[in-house]
N, C-alpha and C positions, 0 to 999 in steps of 0.2 A: 785895154788892160792897164792897170796901174803898176807901179814898181813892186809893190808888195806881192801882187798876183804873179808877176813874172818871176820874182825870186822864189815864191812858194812852188811854182811849177818846176823851176830849175832844181830846187831841192828834191822834189818828188822824183825827177829824172835821175839825178846822181845818187840818190839813196834808195831808189826803187829796184825794179827787176833788171836793170842794165847788166848786173853781174851775171844773171841767168842768160841774158841775150848775147852778151859780148865777152863774158868772163870778167874776173875782178879788174877794176880800173887800172891798177898798177900793171898787171900782166898784159892787159889789152894795149895800154900806152907803150909798154916796153916792146911788145911785138911790132906795133906800128913804127916805133923808133928804129928797130932793126931793119925793117923794110926800107924806111926812108934813108937810113945810113947806107945801106947797100946800094940803093938807087943813086945817092949822092956820091958814092965812092967812084962812080964813073965820070964824075966831074973833077975839077981841080981842087975840090974841097978837102980840107984836112981836119975834119972834126967829126965827132960822134953825136948823133941826136939822142937826147935824153927823153924820158917820159914827160917831163914838164915842158920840154921843147915841143913835143907833139901837141900838148894842150895849147900852147901859144900859137902854133902854126894852124891848128884847127880853128882858133879864134880868127886868124887872118883869112882863112878860107871862108868862114861865115861872113866876115866883113865884105869880102869880095862878092859873095852872093847877094849881099844887100844892095850893092851897086846896080844889080840887074833887076831885082824884084824884092820888095818889102814883104816880110813875113814875120808875124809875132814870134813864131817858134824859133826863128834865127836868134833873136835877142835872148830867149830862154836858153838856147844851146850855148851862146857866148857866156852867159852867167854860169852855166854848169861847167864849161871848160875852165873858166877862171877859178872856180872853187877847187876843181880837181888839180889844176896847175899849182895853186898855192899849197895844197896838201902834198903833192908829189915833189915839189921843188926841194923840200927838206930831205927827201929820200934819194935824190939823184946821186949816183956815184960815178 
């Protein structure tokens, strides 16, 4: 797959039926952020996870998976999370 195909597939994923599968991106990332914040509250951390943080950390999860096994869809997912993170970063409060 070339970069155009990867970005086209990522666009299909983030603009397709993901809202139907997981709920609207902002609501889904906000829900994950609450779970992660709750989990991290049991550590010495003094911060709150934002929806754009979720996107960044999901990218890190995908990068970690790449170290174990290469998959084309991992790079597509990274591109998708990057686009969502850029969009949501202006909305984090």
